[in-house]
All heavy atoms as TSV, in Angstrom:
chain	resi	resn	atom	element	x	y	z
A	1	MET	N	N	-74.738	-47.336	54.815
A	1	MET	CA	C	-73.510	-46.835	54.255
A	1	MET	C	C	-73.608	-46.755	52.730
A	1	MET	O	O	-73.175	-45.770	52.127
A	1	MET	CB	C	-72.365	-47.758	54.707
A	1	MET	CG	C	-71.034	-47.305	54.282
A	1	MET	SD	S	-70.648	-45.745	55.058
A	1	MET	CE	C	-68.933	-45.850	55.151
A	2	MET	N	N	-74.166	-47.779	52.131
A	2	MET	CA	C	-74.291	-47.775	50.667
A	2	MET	C	C	-75.275	-46.705	50.207
A	2	MET	O	O	-75.080	-46.108	49.153
A	2	MET	CB	C	-74.729	-49.152	50.169
A	2	MET	CG	C	-73.636	-50.191	50.235
A	2	MET	SD	S	-72.128	-49.698	49.379
A	2	MET	CE	C	-72.677	-49.582	47.714
A	3	ALA	N	N	-76.315	-46.477	50.988
A	3	ALA	CA	C	-77.267	-45.426	50.615
A	3	ALA	C	C	-76.590	-44.057	50.653
A	3	ALA	O	O	-76.806	-43.224	49.767
A	3	ALA	CB	C	-78.471	-45.449	51.555
A	4	ALA	N	N	-75.771	-43.832	51.655
A	4	ALA	CA	C	-75.070	-42.551	51.753
A	4	ALA	C	C	-74.102	-42.368	50.589
A	4	ALA	O	O	-74.013	-41.280	50.010
A	4	ALA	CB	C	-74.320	-42.469	53.075
A	5	LEU	N	N	-73.386	-43.413	50.214
A	5	LEU	CA	C	-72.464	-43.326	49.085
A	5	LEU	C	C	-73.199	-43.121	47.766
A	5	LEU	O	O	-72.751	-42.353	46.910
A	5	LEU	CB	C	-71.605	-44.583	49.016
A	5	LEU	CG	C	-70.535	-44.718	50.089
A	5	LEU	CD1	C	-69.838	-46.073	49.977
A	5	LEU	CD2	C	-69.532	-43.600	49.992
A	6	THR	N	N	-74.328	-43.777	47.608
A	6	THR	CA	C	-75.111	-43.630	46.383
A	6	THR	C	C	-75.669	-42.218	46.262
A	6	THR	O	O	-75.614	-41.612	45.190
A	6	THR	CB	C	-76.254	-44.659	46.354
A	6	THR	OG1	O	-75.715	-45.965	46.533
A	6	THR	CG2	C	-76.998	-44.610	45.044
A	7	ILE	N	N	-76.181	-41.679	47.345
A	7	ILE	CA	C	-76.730	-40.321	47.326
A	7	ILE	C	C	-75.614	-39.296	47.119
A	7	ILE	O	O	-75.784	-38.317	46.383
A	7	ILE	CB	C	-77.529	-40.053	48.617
A	7	ILE	CG1	C	-78.788	-40.911	48.624
A	7	ILE	CG2	C	-77.882	-38.584	48.753
A	7	ILE	CD1	C	-79.534	-40.907	49.929
A	8	ALA	N	N	-74.458	-39.527	47.729
A	8	ALA	CA	C	-73.331	-38.605	47.550
A	8	ALA	C	C	-72.847	-38.607	46.100
A	8	ALA	O	O	-72.543	-37.548	45.536
A	8	ALA	CB	C	-72.198	-38.976	48.491
A	9	ALA	N	N	-72.785	-39.782	45.494
A	9	ALA	CA	C	-72.359	-39.860	44.094
A	9	ALA	C	C	-73.373	-39.195	43.173
A	9	ALA	O	O	-73.000	-38.487	42.224
A	9	ALA	CB	C	-72.167	-41.318	43.693
A	10	GLY	N	N	-74.654	-39.386	43.450
A	10	GLY	CA	C	-75.691	-38.728	42.646
A	10	GLY	C	C	-75.653	-37.220	42.793
A	10	GLY	O	O	-75.822	-36.490	41.815
A	11	SER	N	N	-75.396	-36.748	43.994
A	11	SER	CA	C	-75.322	-35.300	44.224
A	11	SER	C	C	-74.109	-34.682	43.541
A	11	SER	O	O	-74.199	-33.591	42.957
A	11	SER	CB	C	-75.265	-35.008	45.717
A	11	SER	OG	O	-76.409	-35.514	46.352
A	12	ALA	N	N	-72.984	-35.373	43.594
A	12	ALA	CA	C	-71.780	-34.854	42.943
A	12	ALA	C	C	-71.952	-34.810	41.425
A	12	ALA	O	O	-71.564	-33.834	40.776
A	12	ALA	CB	C	-70.579	-35.712	43.309
A	13	SER	N	N	-72.557	-35.849	40.874
A	13	SER	CA	C	-72.763	-35.842	39.422
A	13	SER	C	C	-73.813	-34.811	39.023
A	13	SER	O	O	-73.716	-34.207	37.947
A	13	SER	CB	C	-73.141	-37.235	38.932
A	13	SER	OG	O	-74.330	-37.672	39.547
A	14	ALA	N	N	-74.797	-34.572	39.882
A	14	ALA	CA	C	-75.796	-33.541	39.580
A	14	ALA	C	C	-75.163	-32.152	39.556
A	14	ALA	O	O	-75.514	-31.319	38.711
A	14	ALA	CB	C	-76.928	-33.582	40.609
A	15	SER	N	N	-74.215	-31.912	40.447
A	15	SER	CA	C	-73.554	-30.602	40.435
A	15	SER	C	C	-72.693	-30.431	39.191
A	15	SER	O	O	-72.607	-29.329	38.638
A	15	SER	CB	C	-72.730	-30.412	41.701
A	15	SER	OG	O	-71.636	-31.292	41.711
A	16	MET	N	N	-72.069	-31.505	38.718
A	16	MET	CA	C	-71.267	-31.415	37.498
A	16	MET	C	C	-72.148	-31.191	36.268
A	16	MET	O	O	-71.791	-30.423	35.369
A	16	MET	CB	C	-70.441	-32.689	37.307
A	16	MET	CG	C	-69.317	-32.830	38.286
A	16	MET	SD	S	-68.103	-31.524	38.119
A	16	MET	CE	C	-68.364	-30.600	39.598
A	17	VAL	N	N	-73.304	-31.831	36.227
A	17	VAL	CA	C	-74.225	-31.622	35.102
A	17	VAL	C	C	-74.787	-30.209	35.132
A	17	VAL	O	O	-74.940	-29.569	34.091
A	17	VAL	CB	C	-75.340	-32.691	35.115
A	17	VAL	CG1	C	-76.447	-32.352	34.140
A	17	VAL	CG2	C	-74.758	-34.049	34.781
A	18	TYR	N	N	-75.060	-29.698	36.313
A	18	TYR	CA	C	-75.518	-28.307	36.429
A	18	TYR	C	C	-74.459	-27.349	35.902
A	18	TYR	O	O	-74.758	-26.397	35.185
A	18	TYR	CB	C	-75.853	-27.986	37.889
A	18	TYR	CG	C	-76.236	-26.547	38.107
A	18	TYR	CD1	C	-77.518	-26.108	37.810
A	18	TYR	CD2	C	-75.313	-25.621	38.579
A	18	TYR	CE1	C	-77.876	-24.780	37.995
A	18	TYR	CE2	C	-75.651	-24.306	38.765
A	18	TYR	CZ	C	-76.936	-23.888	38.468
A	18	TYR	OH	O	-77.274	-22.566	38.641
A	19	LEU	N	N	-73.204	-27.616	36.252
A	19	LEU	CA	C	-72.109	-26.782	35.777
A	19	LEU	C	C	-71.961	-26.892	34.260
A	19	LEU	O	O	-71.687	-25.902	33.588
A	19	LEU	CB	C	-70.812	-27.184	36.468
A	19	LEU	CG	C	-69.580	-26.346	36.187
A	19	LEU	CD1	C	-69.815	-24.909	36.646
A	19	LEU	CD2	C	-68.376	-26.928	36.871
A	20	ALA	N	N	-72.176	-28.071	33.721
A	20	ALA	CA	C	-72.076	-28.251	32.271
A	20	ALA	C	C	-73.191	-27.510	31.543
A	20	ALA	O	O	-72.981	-26.974	30.455
A	20	ALA	CB	C	-72.124	-29.735	31.928
A	21	HIS	N	N	-74.373	-27.479	32.134
A	21	HIS	CA	C	-75.502	-26.799	31.490
A	21	HIS	C	C	-75.423	-25.283	31.615
A	21	HIS	O	O	-75.759	-24.563	30.679
A	21	HIS	CB	C	-76.829	-27.279	32.084
A	21	HIS	CG	C	-77.291	-28.577	31.529
A	21	HIS	ND1	N	-77.848	-28.704	30.278
A	21	HIS	CD2	C	-77.289	-29.825	32.057
A	21	HIS	CE1	C	-78.161	-29.951	30.058
A	21	HIS	NE2	N	-77.826	-30.664	31.128
A	22	ASN	N	N	-74.970	-24.783	32.771
A	22	ASN	CA	C	-75.036	-23.344	33.038
A	22	ASN	C	C	-73.691	-22.641	33.046
A	22	ASN	O	O	-73.649	-21.415	32.906
A	22	ASN	CB	C	-75.726	-23.093	34.385
A	22	ASN	CG	C	-77.144	-23.588	34.366
A	22	ASN	OD1	O	-77.817	-23.526	33.352
A	22	ASN	ND2	N	-77.598	-24.105	35.489
A	23	GLY	N	N	-72.609	-23.363	33.243
A	23	GLY	CA	C	-71.308	-22.719	33.343
A	23	GLY	C	C	-71.164	-21.977	34.662
A	23	GLY	O	O	-72.000	-22.093	35.562
A	24	ASN	N	N	-70.075	-21.209	34.776
A	24	ASN	CA	C	-69.834	-20.431	35.983
A	24	ASN	C	C	-69.155	-19.125	35.569
A	24	ASN	O	O	-68.022	-19.127	35.090
A	24	ASN	CB	C	-68.955	-21.210	36.963
A	24	ASN	CG	C	-68.860	-20.556	38.305
A	24	ASN	OD1	O	-69.218	-19.398	38.474
A	24	ASN	ND2	N	-68.368	-21.305	39.281
A	25	ASP	N	N	-69.847	-18.041	35.735
A	25	ASP	CA	C	-69.317	-16.743	35.319
A	25	ASP	C	C	-68.175	-16.256	36.208
A	25	ASP	O	O	-67.322	-15.498	35.758
A	25	ASP	CB	C	-70.430	-15.690	35.305
A	25	ASP	CG	C	-71.447	-15.957	34.210
A	25	ASP	OD1	O	-71.074	-16.570	33.195
A	25	ASP	OD2	O	-72.606	-15.529	34.382
A	26	ASP	N	N	-68.155	-16.691	37.480
A	26	ASP	CA	C	-67.121	-16.229	38.401
A	26	ASP	C	C	-65.729	-16.686	37.984
A	26	ASP	O	O	-64.750	-15.975	38.162
A	26	ASP	CB	C	-67.414	-16.708	39.821
A	26	ASP	CG	C	-68.684	-16.077	40.380
A	26	ASP	OD1	O	-69.037	-14.975	39.911
A	26	ASP	OD2	O	-69.298	-16.679	41.271
A	27	VAL	N	N	-65.635	-17.889	37.445
A	27	VAL	CA	C	-64.325	-18.419	37.035
A	27	VAL	C	C	-64.186	-18.471	35.518
A	27	VAL	O	O	-63.267	-19.086	34.994
A	27	VAL	CB	C	-64.077	-19.810	37.648
A	27	VAL	CG1	C	-63.887	-19.716	39.133
A	27	VAL	CG2	C	-65.172	-20.772	37.284
A	28	ASN	N	N	-65.140	-17.852	34.818
A	28	ASN	CA	C	-65.118	-17.722	33.365
A	28	ASN	C	C	-65.210	-19.066	32.655
A	28	ASN	O	O	-64.550	-19.299	31.647
A	28	ASN	CB	C	-63.857	-16.955	32.919
A	28	ASN	CG	C	-64.066	-16.259	31.596
A	28	ASN	OD1	O	-65.199	-16.085	31.159
A	28	ASN	ND2	N	-62.984	-15.867	30.960
A	29	TRP	N	N	-66.031	-19.999	33.204
A	29	TRP	CA	C	-66.292	-21.274	32.545
A	29	TRP	C	C	-67.581	-21.141	31.759
A	29	TRP	O	O	-68.635	-20.802	32.304
A	29	TRP	CB	C	-66.447	-22.396	33.563
A	29	TRP	CG	C	-65.180	-22.820	34.211
A	29	TRP	CD1	C	-63.920	-22.505	33.849
A	29	TRP	CD2	C	-65.074	-23.639	35.372
A	29	TRP	NE1	N	-63.021	-23.078	34.697
A	29	TRP	CE2	C	-63.699	-23.785	35.645
A	29	TRP	CE3	C	-65.982	-24.270	36.194
A	29	TRP	CZ2	C	-63.231	-24.534	36.706
A	29	TRP	CZ3	C	-65.514	-25.011	37.247
A	29	TRP	CH2	C	-64.149	-25.145	37.492
A	30	LEU	N	N	-67.526	-21.429	30.509
A	30	LEU	CA	C	-68.700	-21.354	29.655
A	30	LEU	C	C	-69.455	-22.670	29.703
A	30	LEU	O	O	-68.854	-23.728	29.893
A	30	LEU	CB	C	-68.277	-21.039	28.218
A	30	LEU	CG	C	-67.529	-19.720	28.015
A	30	LEU	CD1	C	-67.052	-19.614	26.578
A	30	LEU	CD2	C	-68.400	-18.555	28.382
A	31	PRO	N	N	-70.768	-22.631	29.527
A	31	PRO	CA	C	-71.514	-23.896	29.451
A	31	PRO	C	C	-71.147	-24.632	28.161
A	31	PRO	O	O	-71.159	-24.061	27.084
A	31	PRO	CB	C	-72.975	-23.461	29.462
A	31	PRO	CG	C	-72.971	-22.037	29.073
A	31	PRO	CD	C	-71.647	-21.480	29.455
A	32	PHE	N	N	-70.794	-25.892	28.278
A	32	PHE	CA	C	-70.374	-26.618	27.080
A	32	PHE	C	C	-71.440	-27.556	26.548
A	32	PHE	O	O	-71.187	-28.326	25.633
A	32	PHE	CB	C	-69.053	-27.357	27.298
A	32	PHE	CG	C	-69.072	-28.416	28.354
A	32	PHE	CD1	C	-69.460	-29.700	28.064
A	32	PHE	CD2	C	-68.676	-28.115	29.636
A	32	PHE	CE1	C	-69.461	-30.673	29.030
A	32	PHE	CE2	C	-68.667	-29.083	30.607
A	32	PHE	CZ	C	-69.067	-30.368	30.312
A	33	CYS	N	N	-72.645	-27.481	27.095
A	33	CYS	CA	C	-73.723	-28.306	26.564
A	33	CYS	C	C	-74.209	-27.808	25.210
A	33	CYS	O	O	-74.845	-28.554	24.481
A	33	CYS	CB	C	-74.896	-28.356	27.542
A	33	CYS	SG	S	-74.590	-29.476	28.903
A	34	GLN	N	N	-73.917	-26.566	24.883
A	34	GLN	CA	C	-74.301	-26.061	23.569
A	34	GLN	C	C	-73.469	-26.725	22.481
A	34	GLN	O	O	-73.924	-26.902	21.359
A	34	GLN	CB	C	-74.117	-24.549	23.527
A	34	GLN	CG	C	-75.004	-23.839	24.517
A	34	GLN	CD	C	-74.547	-22.403	24.767
A	34	GLN	OE1	O	-73.495	-21.981	24.312
A	34	GLN	NE2	N	-75.347	-21.663	25.525
A	35	GLN	N	N	-72.241	-27.132	22.798
A	35	GLN	CA	C	-71.369	-27.774	21.827
A	35	GLN	C	C	-71.518	-29.289	21.833
A	35	GLN	O	O	-71.419	-29.923	20.792
A	35	GLN	CB	C	-69.915	-27.413	22.110
A	35	GLN	CG	C	-69.632	-25.946	21.989
A	35	GLN	CD	C	-68.255	-25.592	22.511
A	35	GLN	OE1	O	-67.581	-26.418	23.100
A	35	GLN	NE2	N	-67.860	-24.345	22.315
A	36	PHE	N	N	-71.727	-29.860	22.991
A	36	PHE	CA	C	-71.804	-31.312	23.143
A	36	PHE	C	C	-73.183	-31.696	23.667
A	36	PHE	O	O	-73.324	-32.148	24.802
A	36	PHE	CB	C	-70.721	-31.814	24.097
A	36	PHE	CG	C	-69.335	-31.400	23.710
A	36	PHE	CD1	C	-68.668	-30.419	24.419
A	36	PHE	CD2	C	-68.707	-31.983	22.633
A	36	PHE	CE1	C	-67.395	-30.031	24.078
A	36	PHE	CE2	C	-67.432	-31.602	22.264
A	36	PHE	CZ	C	-66.769	-30.626	22.992
A	37	GLY	N	N	-74.198	-31.557	22.839
A	37	GLY	CA	C	-75.572	-31.804	23.274
A	37	GLY	C	C	-75.844	-33.248	23.625
A	37	GLY	O	O	-76.538	-33.550	24.593
A	38	ASP	N	N	-75.311	-34.192	22.848
A	38	ASP	CA	C	-75.564	-35.606	23.124
A	38	ASP	C	C	-74.949	-36.044	24.444
A	38	ASP	O	O	-75.542	-36.821	25.189
A	38	ASP	CB	C	-75.018	-36.478	21.987
A	38	ASP	CG	C	-75.799	-36.286	20.695
A	38	ASP	OD1	O	-76.963	-35.837	20.762
A	38	ASP	OD2	O	-75.232	-36.595	19.627
A	39	PHE	N	N	-73.749	-35.548	24.731
A	39	PHE	CA	C	-73.107	-35.884	25.996
A	39	PHE	C	C	-73.931	-35.377	27.167
A	39	PHE	O	O	-74.123	-36.086	28.162
A	39	PHE	CB	C	-71.701	-35.288	26.058
A	39	PHE	CG	C	-71.096	-35.351	27.432
A	39	PHE	CD1	C	-70.620	-36.539	27.938
A	39	PHE	CD2	C	-71.027	-34.214	28.226
A	39	PHE	CE1	C	-70.081	-36.610	29.207
A	39	PHE	CE2	C	-70.482	-34.266	29.494
A	39	PHE	CZ	C	-70.009	-35.464	29.974
A	40	CYS	N	N	-74.425	-34.169	27.064
A	40	CYS	CA	C	-75.186	-33.594	28.177
A	40	CYS	C	C	-76.512	-34.310	28.386
A	40	CYS	O	O	-76.955	-34.467	29.520
A	40	CYS	CB	C	-75.404	-32.106	27.947
A	40	CYS	SG	S	-73.898	-31.154	28.206
A	41	GLN	N	N	-77.130	-34.756	27.309
A	41	GLN	CA	C	-78.374	-35.510	27.453
A	41	GLN	C	C	-78.123	-36.845	28.139
A	41	GLN	O	O	-78.874	-37.243	29.029
A	41	GLN	CB	C	-79.021	-35.723	26.096
A	41	GLN	CG	C	-79.643	-34.488	25.521
A	41	GLN	CD	C	-80.242	-34.739	24.144
A	41	GLN	OE1	O	-80.107	-35.813	23.579
A	41	GLN	NE2	N	-80.912	-33.733	23.609
A	42	SER	N	N	-77.063	-37.532	27.758
A	42	SER	CA	C	-76.780	-38.818	28.396
A	42	SER	C	C	-76.313	-38.635	29.839
A	42	SER	O	O	-76.644	-39.450	30.705
A	42	SER	CB	C	-75.746	-39.598	27.585
A	42	SER	OG	O	-74.533	-38.901	27.531
A	43	ALA	N	N	-75.572	-37.564	30.114
A	43	ALA	CA	C	-75.146	-37.305	31.492
A	43	ALA	C	C	-76.342	-36.957	32.375
A	43	ALA	O	O	-76.418	-37.393	33.528
A	43	ALA	CB	C	-74.122	-36.184	31.525
A	44	SER	N	N	-77.286	-36.197	31.848
A	44	SER	CA	C	-78.492	-35.872	32.611
A	44	SER	C	C	-79.306	-37.127	32.887
A	44	SER	O	O	-79.839	-37.305	33.989
A	44	SER	CB	C	-79.338	-34.857	31.860
A	44	SER	OG	O	-78.638	-33.654	31.705
A	45	GLY	N	N	-79.389	-38.006	31.908
A	45	GLY	CA	C	-80.094	-39.272	32.115
A	45	GLY	C	C	-79.416	-40.142	33.154
A	45	GLY	O	O	-80.085	-40.819	33.947
A	46	ALA	N	N	-78.092	-40.123	33.178
A	46	ALA	CA	C	-77.359	-40.904	34.176
A	46	ALA	C	C	-77.584	-40.354	35.577
A	46	ALA	O	O	-77.690	-41.122	36.541
A	46	ALA	CB	C	-75.875	-40.906	33.841
A	47	VAL	N	N	-77.670	-39.041	35.708
A	47	VAL	CA	C	-77.940	-38.441	37.023
A	47	VAL	C	C	-79.327	-38.832	37.508
A	47	VAL	O	O	-79.509	-39.211	38.668
A	47	VAL	CB	C	-77.783	-36.907	36.959
A	47	VAL	CG1	C	-78.334	-36.247	38.204
A	47	VAL	CG2	C	-76.335	-36.538	36.778
A	48	ILE	N	N	-80.296	-38.767	36.616
A	48	ILE	CA	C	-81.651	-39.166	36.997
A	48	ILE	C	C	-81.687	-40.629	37.400
A	48	ILE	O	O	-82.303	-41.006	38.402
A	48	ILE	CB	C	-82.633	-38.868	35.844
A	48	ILE	CG1	C	-82.767	-37.364	35.659
A	48	ILE	CG2	C	-83.987	-39.508	36.093
A	48	ILE	CD1	C	-83.509	-36.959	34.405
A	49	GLY	N	N	-80.991	-41.469	36.650
A	49	GLY	CA	C	-80.938	-42.896	36.987
A	49	GLY	C	C	-80.278	-43.152	38.329
A	49	GLY	O	O	-80.742	-44.000	39.102
A	50	SER	N	N	-79.208	-42.445	38.631
A	50	SER	CA	C	-78.531	-42.667	39.908
A	50	SER	C	C	-79.373	-42.189	41.083
A	50	SER	O	O	-79.380	-42.820	42.142
A	50	SER	CB	C	-77.166	-41.988	39.917
A	50	SER	OG	O	-77.300	-40.593	39.910
A	51	LEU	N	N	-80.090	-41.085	40.907
A	51	LEU	CA	C	-80.947	-40.618	42.002
A	51	LEU	C	C	-82.159	-41.530	42.185
A	51	LEU	O	O	-82.613	-41.742	43.316
A	51	LEU	CB	C	-81.368	-39.170	41.759
A	51	LEU	CG	C	-80.216	-38.162	41.840
A	51	LEU	CD1	C	-80.714	-36.754	41.511
A	51	LEU	CD2	C	-79.552	-38.183	43.198
A	52	LEU	N	N	-82.680	-42.098	41.102
A	52	LEU	CA	C	-83.750	-43.092	41.234
A	52	LEU	C	C	-83.240	-44.353	41.924
A	52	LEU	O	O	-83.957	-44.951	42.742
A	52	LEU	CB	C	-84.333	-43.428	39.864
A	52	LEU	CG	C	-85.221	-42.370	39.231
A	52	LEU	CD1	C	-85.638	-42.795	37.818
A	52	LEU	CD2	C	-86.442	-42.112	40.085
A	53	ALA	N	N	-82.012	-44.761	41.614
A	53	ALA	CA	C	-81.423	-45.921	42.289
A	53	ALA	C	C	-81.247	-45.653	43.777
A	53	ALA	O	O	-81.479	-46.542	44.609
A	53	ALA	CB	C	-80.089	-46.269	41.648
A	54	ALA	N	N	-80.867	-44.444	44.134
A	54	ALA	CA	C	-80.719	-44.095	45.552
A	54	ALA	C	C	-82.066	-44.129	46.262
A	54	ALA	O	O	-82.165	-44.620	47.392
A	54	ALA	CB	C	-80.081	-42.717	45.687
A	55	ALA	N	N	-83.103	-43.631	45.603
A	55	ALA	CA	C	-84.443	-43.668	46.213
A	55	ALA	C	C	-84.920	-45.108	46.374
A	55	ALA	O	O	-85.503	-45.464	47.411
A	55	ALA	CB	C	-85.413	-42.866	45.363
A	56	LEU	N	N	-84.670	-45.949	45.377
A	56	LEU	CA	C	-85.057	-47.356	45.471
A	56	LEU	C	C	-84.288	-48.057	46.580
A	56	LEU	O	O	-84.853	-48.876	47.314
A	56	LEU	CB	C	-84.828	-48.048	44.130
A	56	LEU	CG	C	-85.214	-49.512	44.050
A	56	LEU	CD1	C	-86.720	-49.669	44.248
A	56	LEU	CD2	C	-84.795	-50.087	42.715
A	57	LEU	N	N	-83.022	-47.721	46.731
A	57	LEU	CA	C	-82.224	-48.310	47.807
A	57	LEU	C	C	-82.761	-47.902	49.172
A	57	LEU	O	O	-82.817	-48.723	50.094
A	57	LEU	CB	C	-80.766	-47.898	47.654
A	57	LEU	CG	C	-79.766	-48.514	48.622
A	57	LEU	CD1	C	-79.763	-50.023	48.514
A	57	LEU	CD2	C	-78.379	-47.965	48.350
A	58	LEU	N	N	-83.192	-46.660	49.315
A	58	LEU	CA	C	-83.779	-46.225	50.592
A	58	LEU	C	C	-85.083	-46.963	50.883
A	58	LEU	O	O	-85.351	-47.332	52.033
A	58	LEU	CB	C	-84.002	-44.721	50.581
A	58	LEU	CG	C	-82.750	-43.870	50.717
A	58	LEU	CD1	C	-83.096	-42.388	50.565
A	58	LEU	CD2	C	-82.086	-44.114	52.049
A	59	VAL	N	N	-85.887	-47.194	49.856
A	59	VAL	CA	C	-87.132	-47.954	50.047
A	59	VAL	C	C	-86.816	-49.379	50.478
A	59	VAL	O	O	-87.462	-49.919	51.394
A	59	VAL	CB	C	-87.981	-47.919	48.752
A	59	VAL	CG1	C	-89.116	-48.924	48.817
A	59	VAL	CG2	C	-88.515	-46.524	48.510
A	60	ILE	N	N	-85.828	-50.004	49.868
A	60	ILE	CA	C	-85.445	-51.361	50.248
A	60	ILE	C	C	-84.931	-51.399	51.681
A	60	ILE	O	O	-85.233	-52.326	52.435
A	60	ILE	CB	C	-84.397	-51.903	49.253
A	60	ILE	CG1	C	-85.047	-52.148	47.901
A	60	ILE	CG2	C	-83.755	-53.185	49.765
A	60	ILE	CD1	C	-84.082	-52.495	46.797
A	61	ILE	N	N	-84.178	-50.394	52.088
A	61	ILE	CA	C	-83.662	-50.343	53.459
A	61	ILE	C	C	-84.811	-50.216	54.456
A	61	ILE	O	O	-84.841	-50.884	55.493
A	61	ILE	CB	C	-82.655	-49.195	53.614
A	61	ILE	CG1	C	-81.366	-49.527	52.870
A	61	ILE	CG2	C	-82.369	-48.898	55.078
A	61	ILE	CD1	C	-80.409	-48.375	52.774
A	62	ILE	N	N	-85.792	-49.373	54.135
A	62	ILE	CA	C	-86.941	-49.202	55.034
A	62	ILE	C	C	-87.754	-50.489	55.122
A	62	ILE	O	O	-88.167	-50.908	56.214
A	62	ILE	CB	C	-87.802	-48.010	54.563
A	62	ILE	CG1	C	-87.029	-46.707	54.788
A	62	ILE	CG2	C	-89.147	-47.979	55.288
A	62	ILE	CD1	C	-87.677	-45.501	54.146
A	63	LEU	N	N	-87.974	-51.150	53.984
A	63	LEU	CA	C	-88.704	-52.416	54.008
A	63	LEU	C	C	-87.946	-53.483	54.792
A	63	LEU	O	O	-88.555	-54.280	55.515
A	63	LEU	CB	C	-88.967	-52.894	52.582
A	63	LEU	CG	C	-89.995	-52.104	51.791
A	63	LEU	CD1	C	-90.068	-52.605	50.360
A	63	LEU	CD2	C	-91.352	-52.170	52.453
A	64	SER	N	N	-86.636	-53.508	54.674
A	64	SER	CA	C	-85.837	-54.460	55.426
A	64	SER	C	C	-85.916	-54.171	56.929
A	64	SER	O	O	-85.966	-55.107	57.739
A	64	SER	CB	C	-84.387	-54.412	54.977
A	64	SER	OG	O	-84.277	-54.811	53.642
A	65	ALA	N	N	-85.932	-52.913	57.296
A	65	ALA	CA	C	-86.042	-52.566	58.715
A	65	ALA	C	C	-87.378	-53.010	59.286
A	65	ALA	O	O	-87.445	-53.542	60.404
A	65	ALA	CB	C	-85.859	-51.069	58.893
A	66	PHE	N	N	-88.452	-52.844	58.524
A	66	PHE	CA	C	-89.758	-53.306	58.991
A	66	PHE	C	C	-89.799	-54.824	59.093
A	66	PHE	O	O	-90.394	-55.379	60.013
A	66	PHE	CB	C	-90.878	-52.808	58.078
A	66	PHE	CG	C	-91.228	-51.359	58.283
A	66	PHE	CD1	C	-91.392	-50.522	57.200
A	66	PHE	CD2	C	-91.406	-50.834	59.558
A	66	PHE	CE1	C	-91.713	-49.184	57.382
A	66	PHE	CE2	C	-91.732	-49.502	59.746
A	66	PHE	CZ	C	-91.883	-48.679	58.659
A	67	ALA	N	N	-89.172	-55.514	58.142
A	67	ALA	CA	C	-89.145	-56.980	58.184
A	67	ALA	C	C	-88.347	-57.479	59.381
A	67	ALA	O	O	-88.728	-58.458	60.015
A	67	ALA	CB	C	-88.571	-57.516	56.886
A	68	LEU	N	N	-87.246	-56.816	59.694
A	68	LEU	CA	C	-86.458	-57.222	60.869
A	68	LEU	C	C	-87.189	-56.917	62.161
A	68	LEU	O	O	-87.069	-57.653	63.139
A	68	LEU	CB	C	-85.108	-56.517	60.839
A	68	LEU	CG	C	-84.099	-57.042	59.826
A	68	LEU	CD1	C	-82.875	-56.146	59.802
A	68	LEU	CD2	C	-83.723	-58.466	60.148
A	69	LYS	N	N	-87.944	-55.831	62.179
A	69	LYS	CA	C	-88.686	-55.463	63.387
A	69	LYS	C	C	-89.809	-56.478	63.657
A	69	LYS	O	O	-90.103	-56.782	64.805
A	69	LYS	CB	C	-89.266	-54.064	63.230
A	69	LYS	CG	C	-89.969	-53.562	64.452
A	69	LYS	CD	C	-90.505	-52.175	64.231
A	69	LYS	CE	C	-91.262	-51.720	65.466
A	69	LYS	NZ	N	-91.864	-50.403	65.254
A	70	ARG	N	N	-90.399	-56.997	62.600
A	70	ARG	CA	C	-91.480	-57.952	62.738
A	70	ARG	C	C	-90.999	-59.275	63.347
A	70	ARG	O	O	-91.709	-59.905	64.099
A	70	ARG	CB	C	-92.101	-58.229	61.372
A	70	ARG	CG	C	-93.565	-58.239	61.387
A	70	ARG	CD	C	-94.199	-58.466	60.067
A	70	ARG	NE	N	-93.243	-58.561	58.958
A	70	ARG	CZ	C	-93.535	-59.065	57.787
A	70	ARG	NH1	N	-94.726	-59.529	57.573
A	70	ARG	NH2	N	-92.639	-59.096	56.819
A	71	ASN	N	N	-89.805	-59.673	62.991
A	71	ASN	CA	C	-89.280	-60.942	63.502
A	71	ASN	C	C	-88.689	-60.691	64.836
A	71	ASN	O	O	-88.354	-61.127	65.692
A	71	ASN	CB	C	-88.231	-61.519	62.543
A	71	ASN	CG	C	-88.877	-61.971	61.250
A	71	ASN	OD1	O	-90.044	-62.320	61.237
A	71	ASN	ND2	N	-88.114	-61.934	60.189
């Protein structure tokens, strides 16, 4: 359950960072990373960190499953 929530949060934040970098022409949203470069760099770093945390959590879950299977 926690892995699913972590991956969902990382995916949602990745879509927001994508929107911040590229904007959306259909709804006339301009990319605002040109104005707020520091914010976009830190937000991109946070997305990378959250997706790495999700991958680490999946590795821990797999290792725990193998440990439980052994006993």
